[in-house]
C-alpha positions as a printed Julia matrix, in Angstrom:
254×3 Matrix{Float64}:
   0.0   -0.06    0.11
   2.86   2.46    0.75
   4.46   1.69   -2.32
   1.32   2.38   -4.36
   0.94   5.58   -2.44
   4.6    6.41   -3.31
   3.93   5.8    -6.89
   0.91   8.12   -7.01
   2.87  10.94   -5.25
   5.56  10.69   -7.89
   3.06  10.57  -10.71
   1.8   13.65   -9.22
   4.81  15.29   -8.85
   5.9   14.65  -12.5
   2.53  16.22  -13.83
   2.95  19.22  -11.63
   6.48  19.8   -12.84
   5.26  19.82  -16.35
   2.54  22.2   -15.81
   4.63  24.56  -13.58
   7.44  24.45  -16.32
   4.92  25.44  -18.95
   4.19  28.41  -16.7
   7.69  29.63  -16.45
   8.6   28.39  -12.75
  11.37  26.29  -13.75
  15.03  27.71  -14.89
  15.03  25.26  -17.97
  12.45  27.51  -19.62
  13.83  30.58  -20.78
  11.82  33.52  -21.58
  11.84  34.98  -25.32
  14.15  37.72  -26.13
  13.21  41.05  -24.88
  12.24  43.8   -27.29
  12.07  47.66  -26.13
   8.38  48.64  -26.11
   6.62  50.25  -29.12
   5.91  54.16  -28.61
   2.43  54.33  -27.04
   0.2   55.79  -29.78
  -3.5   55.62  -30.84
  -2.0   54.17  -34.01
   0.47  51.39  -34.17
   1.91  48.86  -36.66
   2.11  45.45  -34.73
   3.53  41.92  -35.21
   0.29  39.87  -35.01
  -0.2   36.05  -34.5
  -3.27  33.8   -33.93
  -3.99  31.09  -31.63
  -6.99  28.75  -30.9
  -7.9   26.81  -27.7
  -7.4   23.5   -28.97
  -3.33  24.09  -29.35
  -1.53  21.75  -27.12
   0.16  24.64  -24.89
  -3.45  25.97  -24.4
  -5.5   22.74  -23.73
  -5.01  23.08  -19.67
  -6.96  26.27  -19.91
  -9.46  24.97  -22.18
 -11.54  27.69  -23.98
 -10.97  30.45  -21.26
  -8.82  33.59  -21.0
  -6.53  34.81  -18.3
  -9.56  36.47  -16.55
 -11.5   33.34  -16.39
 -14.11  34.19  -19.13
 -14.53  32.63  -22.19
 -12.37  33.24  -25.25
 -14.4   35.03  -28.2
 -13.74  35.11  -31.68
 -14.37  38.38  -33.48
 -17.08  38.96  -36.14
 -16.59  38.51  -39.95
 -14.3   41.14  -41.64
 -16.23  44.25  -42.44
 -14.05  46.39  -45.0
 -10.55  48.08  -44.77
 -11.17  50.69  -42.01
 -10.22  54.38  -42.57
  -7.27  55.31  -41.1
  -8.53  58.34  -39.42
  -8.82  60.06  -36.06
 -11.44  58.82  -33.63
 -14.69  60.84  -34.29
 -15.52  63.54  -31.62
 -18.13  62.11  -29.13
 -16.49  58.69  -29.5
 -15.07  58.91  -25.85
 -13.09  55.55  -26.36
 -16.45  53.52  -26.77
 -15.29  50.47  -28.71
 -18.76  49.78  -30.17
 -18.69  52.1   -32.97
 -17.99  50.44  -36.43
 -18.51  51.54  -39.94
 -20.17  49.48  -42.4
 -19.89  49.63  -46.27
 -23.38  48.67  -47.99
 -23.5   46.09  -50.73
 -23.84  47.29  -54.38
 -27.56  47.45  -55.51
 -28.81  45.71  -58.63
 -29.36  48.25  -61.7
 -33.1   48.27  -62.92
 -34.84  50.21  -65.64
 -38.44  49.49  -63.68
 -39.64  52.2   -61.68
 -41.98  50.0   -60.08
 -39.34  47.8   -58.6
 -38.32  48.83  -55.04
 -34.65  50.43  -55.15
 -32.34  50.52  -52.2
 -30.24  53.67  -51.32
 -27.1   53.47  -49.62
 -27.08  52.93  -45.94
 -26.52  55.58  -43.87
 -24.71  55.06  -40.2
 -26.1   57.07  -37.29
 -24.65  57.01  -33.8
 -27.2   56.8   -31.23
 -26.54  58.09  -27.7
 -25.05  54.61  -26.53
 -22.62  54.95  -29.48
 -24.09  52.02  -31.17
 -24.51  51.62  -34.91
 -27.78  52.11  -36.49
 -28.62  51.54  -40.24
 -31.13  53.54  -41.95
 -32.19  52.2   -45.21
 -33.96  54.31  -47.6
 -36.06  52.63  -50.29
 -37.9   54.22  -53.54
 -41.35  52.39  -54.07
 -43.53  53.9   -56.7
 -42.09  57.19  -56.29
 -42.28  57.4   -52.56
 -39.36  57.21  -50.22
 -39.73  54.53  -47.41
 -37.24  54.74  -44.44
 -36.54  51.37  -42.75
 -34.34  51.33  -39.68
 -32.58  48.43  -38.38
 -32.04  47.66  -34.8
 -28.5   48.73  -33.62
 -25.93  46.06  -34.02
 -22.73  46.48  -32.2
 -19.83  44.6   -33.69
 -18.7   41.2   -31.87
 -15.45  41.67  -30.12
 -12.64  39.09  -30.39
 -10.02  38.11  -27.57
  -6.48  39.11  -27.88
  -3.32  38.02  -25.87
  -0.47  40.5   -25.27
   2.03  41.65  -22.74
  -0.28  43.57  -20.37
   2.63  46.02  -19.55
   2.35  47.38  -23.51
  -1.24  46.59  -24.0
  -2.89  46.56  -20.47
  -6.1   44.44  -19.66
  -9.03  45.88  -21.36
  -7.21  47.41  -24.41
  -9.64  47.59  -27.33
  -8.16  47.9   -30.7
  -9.41  47.86  -34.42
  -7.65  45.91  -37.22
  -7.24  48.55  -39.98
  -7.26  46.01  -42.56
 -10.28  44.27  -41.88
 -12.43  46.54  -39.52
 -12.36  43.86  -36.89
 -12.36  44.58  -33.23
 -10.57  42.99  -30.34
  -9.93  43.39  -26.71
  -6.83  42.32  -24.81
  -8.08  39.59  -22.02
  -5.37  37.13  -22.22
  -1.57  36.55  -22.13
   0.99  34.12  -22.7
   4.55  33.03  -22.09
   5.98  33.77  -25.47
   4.54  37.4   -25.28
   6.04  38.78  -22.35
   8.65  41.28  -23.2
   7.57  41.12  -26.93
   5.69  43.68  -29.22
   3.1   40.8   -30.58
  -0.35  40.63  -30.13
  -1.94  37.08  -30.52
  -5.59  36.8   -31.97
  -7.87  34.34  -30.77
  -9.32  32.36  -33.61
 -12.43  29.87  -33.32
 -10.65  27.06  -35.46
  -7.19  26.04  -36.38
  -7.86  26.73  -39.96
  -8.69  30.31  -39.3
  -5.6   30.48  -37.19
  -3.21  28.93  -39.84
  -4.86  31.37  -42.76
  -3.99  34.31  -40.57
  -0.41  33.31  -39.71
   1.83  35.76  -38.78
   1.73  39.28  -40.14
   2.37  42.95  -39.48
  -0.91  44.84  -38.92
  -1.77  48.54  -38.43
  -4.01  48.96  -35.69
  -6.17  51.69  -34.15
  -6.59  51.82  -30.48
 -10.2   52.71  -29.52
  -9.43  52.3   -25.68
  -6.26  51.89  -23.74
  -6.58  49.38  -20.72
  -5.68  50.73  -17.13
  -2.04  49.89  -16.01
  -3.06  49.86  -12.51
  -5.69  47.13  -12.94
  -3.35  45.08  -15.14
  -0.6   45.31  -12.19
  -3.23  44.58   -9.42
  -4.18  41.4   -11.31
  -0.59  40.18  -12.06
   1.18  41.14   -9.02
   0.12  38.14   -6.83
   1.45  35.56   -9.53
   5.26  36.73  -10.0
   6.38  33.31   -9.23
   5.9   32.93  -12.86
   8.66  34.34  -14.89
   6.71  35.72  -17.61
   4.29  37.55  -15.19
   6.99  38.83  -13.31
   8.77  40.46  -16.39
   5.34  42.39  -17.18
   5.09  43.19  -13.58
   8.63  44.72  -13.57
   7.85  46.82  -16.99
   4.52  47.99  -15.35
   6.36  49.0   -12.31
   8.86  51.17  -14.88
  11.69  48.85  -14.43
  12.44  48.05  -17.98
  16.2   47.18  -17.48
  15.36  44.38  -14.91
  12.65  43.08  -17.25
  15.0   42.82  -20.09
  17.44  41.13  -17.96
  14.95  38.48  -16.53
  15.42  35.07  -18.41
């Protein structure tokens, strides 16, 4: 019986060592090479990669992010977003998005309903309302659709560079993501990892330089409060050091 208990203890210890080493608590797992942070700006060009919850290094966390919530895939691409300043009255609300109406079929029949381009109108809640104007028998008929906020996807990043809650838009697709996760390979790196629902979508994205627009910056103090109790893990310790303004120590940490 004692031998059986000893075998169980050894097995559990081995499993624990594997899990902890993946989190960076052993000296054999070296942190990625440190990169100086990008300049803080509402418009940045960032190295992006993609991940999904079925990858081997994420299986233990299932489909949950660092905050304990479920990982979310972004909505479908909208269009190439305009590289412009946030409109006045936006106030950092991530829910505003622009939509391009689809081309309308040409017709010589005046009796056939025709649809004019959609007009986006921001409500007090900064939602996007689509108003469609149709011409039926020479009369204008206005049809208003219910406000539809864009679906926000999950993203993982170094929280000392993009604090938890940072919300941004990919300018190439118009999709919106929010930082709610982090990872070992992202600590001290200028990389944002975008969550994808399937391995096929992850592989299709690959790795690419992507211009982004920050819609809302997360709070550094909030990120520090969340990370500070978990500094036994080296990647978290590196983020904490940088949040505390000690970039040299963060760079030296291996």
